C-alpha positions as CSV (number, residue, x, y, z in Angstrom):
1,M,-79.2,58.9,2.5
2,G,-75.9,57.3,4.1
3,I,-72.7,56.8,1.8
4,D,-69.8,55.0,2.9
5,D,-67.6,52.0,1.2
6,D,-69.0,49.7,4.0
7,F,-72.7,49.1,4.0
8,G,-72.9,49.2,7.7
9,W,-71.7,52.4,8.4
10,A,-73.8,53.6,5.1
11,F,-77.0,52.7,6.9
12,A,-75.9,54.0,10.4
13,K,-75.3,57.2,8.4
14,S,-78.7,57.2,6.7
15,Q,-80.4,56.6,10.1
16,A,-78.6,59.4,11.7
17,G,-79.7,61.6,8.9
18,A,-83.2,60.8,9.3
19,G,-83.3,61.3,13.0
20,A,-83.0,58.4,14.2
21,G,-80.6,58.8,16.9
22,L,-79.6,55.8,19.0
23,P,-79.9,55.7,22.7
24,Q,-76.6,56.4,25.0
25,K,-78.4,55.2,28.1
26,G,-81.0,52.7,29.1
27,T,-81.4,48.8,28.8
28,A,-80.7,47.2,25.8
29,F,-82.5,43.8,25.1
30,L,-79.9,41.0,23.6
31,S,-81.6,37.6,22.3
32,V,-79.7,36.1,19.9
33,K,-79.1,32.7,18.1
34,E,-76.5,30.3,19.9
35,S,-73.9,30.9,16.5
36,D,-74.2,34.6,17.3
37,R,-73.3,34.7,21.1
38,P,-69.8,35.7,20.7
39,A,-70.4,38.7,19.0
40,A,-73.3,39.2,21.0
41,L,-70.9,39.6,24.1
42,E,-68.7,42.1,22.2
43,V,-71.4,44.1,21.5
44,G,-73.1,44.2,25.3
45,K,-69.3,44.6,26.0
46,V,-69.4,48.0,24.2
47,L,-73.2,49.1,25.5
48,N,-72.1,48.0,29.2
49,R,-69.0,50.7,28.5
50,L,-71.7,53.3,27.5
51,G,-73.4,53.0,30.7
52,M,-76.4,50.9,29.7
53,R,-78.2,48.1,31.4
54,I,-78.5,44.7,29.4
55,Q,-81.1,42.4,29.2
56,G,-81.4,38.9,27.4
57,T,-83.7,35.8,27.6
58,S,-82.3,33.0,29.4
59,G,-80.1,31.6,26.9
60,T,-78.4,34.6,25.4
61,A,-78.2,36.2,29.1
62,G,-76.6,32.8,30.5
63,Y,-73.7,32.8,27.6
64,L,-73.2,36.4,28.3
65,R,-73.0,36.1,32.4
66,E,-70.6,33.0,31.8
67,H,-68.6,35.5,30.3
68,G,-68.5,38.3,32.8
69,L,-71.6,40.6,31.7
70,S,-74.2,41.5,34.3
71,V,-77.1,40.4,32.6
72,E,-80.8,40.3,33.7
73,V,-83.1,37.7,32.6
74,V,-86.4,38.6,30.5
75,N,-89.0,36.2,29.3
76,K,-89.6,34.9,25.9
77,V,-92.9,36.0,24.8
78,T,-93.8,32.2,25.2
79,E,-92.7,31.7,28.5
80,G,-95.2,34.0,30.2
81,R,-95.7,37.2,31.8
82,P,-93.8,39.8,32.2
83,H,-92.2,39.1,28.8
84,I,-90.0,41.1,26.7
85,V,-93.0,42.8,24.7
86,D,-94.5,43.9,28.0
87,H,-90.9,45.4,29.1
88,I,-90.9,47.0,25.6
89,K,-94.2,48.6,26.1
90,N,-93.4,49.9,29.6
91,G,-90.7,52.4,28.5
92,S,-87.8,50.1,30.0
93,V,-86.0,48.7,26.8
94,A,-84.0,51.7,24.7
95,L,-82.5,49.1,22.2
96,V,-83.2,45.4,20.8
97,V,-80.8,43.1,19.0
98,N,-82.6,40.2,18.0
99,T,-81.4,37.5,15.8
100,V,-83.4,34.5,14.8
101,R,-83.0,30.7,13.6
102,T,-86.0,28.7,14.5
103,A,-89.7,29.2,12.9
104,S,-90.9,29.6,16.5
105,A,-88.5,32.2,17.4
106,H,-89.5,33.8,14.3
107,A,-92.8,34.4,15.3
108,D,-92.0,35.8,18.8
109,S,-89.6,38.4,17.2
110,L,-92.4,39.5,15.1
111,S,-94.5,40.9,18.2
112,I,-90.9,42.5,19.5
113,R,-90.0,43.8,16.0
114,R,-93.8,45.5,16.0
115,E,-93.8,46.9,19.3
116,A,-90.0,48.4,18.9
117,L,-91.5,50.3,15.7
118,H,-94.5,51.1,17.1
119,R,-92.6,52.7,20.0
120,G,-89.3,54.1,17.8
121,I,-87.1,51.8,19.7
122,P,-83.9,51.2,17.4
123,Y,-83.9,47.2,16.6
124,F,-81.0,44.9,15.0
125,T,-82.0,41.7,13.3
126,T,-78.0,40.9,12.6
127,M,-75.0,41.0,14.5
128,R,-73.5,42.4,11.5
129,G,-75.6,45.7,11.9
130,A,-75.3,45.5,15.5
131,M,-71.5,45.2,15.4
132,R,-71.1,48.6,13.4
133,R,-72.0,50.5,16.6
134,P,-73.9,53.1,14.6
135,W,-73.9,55.2,18.0
136,E,-70.0,55.4,18.0
137,L,-70.2,57.0,14.1
138,K,-66.7,57.2,12.8
139,P,-65.6,60.7,11.1
140,S,-66.6,61.4,7.7
């Protein structure tokens, strides 16, 4: 159980207490709906400062690149192989931030979520959750 005045921190504490640690290195995959891109930029900057590499789908990667981040473009599931689920299966993804807007994007995200869950990879479906930076837990 995690207790805090803020839900994001309470959730992060609950995950840390359950042994669901968050990576301090490796590659983070970010694929977010257009309205979440400014927040994804902030998350990407933090992850980059921690030494993580960033991957993203073409739209998210383009936005992040325009704002100074180095981002590797990865295919969506529907764009052919190798795609993001292949990268997760190959063990090259340590963290996923994925927000969706459309039904087709939701269908893609299901296979990403399923594989991330199967492999024990932390997966954020909201920018609020990702922006809480649970890998930098505040002191109690």
